[in-house]
C-alpha angles and dihedrals in degrees: 000000000000089000090064091053093049092045089065090063095060129084111228115261091008119124111238119242114278110268094229091053091050091050090051089052091052091051092049091047089058099037095047092058092242092120091052092046092052090051090051091051093047096047093044088072089064093065093056090047089055092047094049107029110025118125127182109273096030118135136200123227123207133186112220118217113066087358107064096009135031123229093180093118091058094047092047092049088057094047092258092309120156117181139129093282093052092043089055090052090050093051091054097043115100103182106067114136125240124256092249099213088054093045089051091053091045089053090048089055092047091051089054093047092244109156114242125207125194114205111187134169089224109122125248091250087069095052096111095050090042093054091046091049093051091048092050090052092051103260121135139148100044139129107246119205116187130180117258119255114271095261091058100033115121095181124091097204142021090245092053090050093051094047090051092051093050090048089053091052090053091048087059089063094258124129118217102221095182132015113195126192145140096228128062087228088064089060109033122102105047128249093127132086095216133016127205117197113202121206117264118159091160102083140353132227110197130204093258097052 
């Protein structure tokens, strides 16, 4: 459970930081430009990987939410909340902006004819809104892999689903040169030559979700 993951962060018998203070720190992290600068630093590594390791036939894998697009405005409007109600609103919203450092790298890949895959835990029933959202943010010409609706889903967790999709890409004689995501569960499990973890202090997806 997510509680068990968070519990590891606390020192026993120590009062956690006040929630209001933490929210103020999140806002400052965004407003100061530190979040954007960290994204720039993290994505900059991808260019050197392409320059030094790319082979014909390689592909790039991206997560979607808080990787290709930013839902900060929604989280801020709900005082940094993130629950099932807000997630449902996010899944049906089609006008989120891109994370520009990631869009710039995506465009770089497109200009070099490097195939791009998007593996997202969004369900198939949200395909239309997902495609519209990606188009609004400036993303086109990709292979989109969504998770099956619950009644057809054979995977127990998001992490298991994403590992299986990367394994399938490899089985099609394609090498994933870079796998980019904002959650460790986007990256765990292999089937990628390089992984890039983007900053996201806003919410956590654990291995058992």
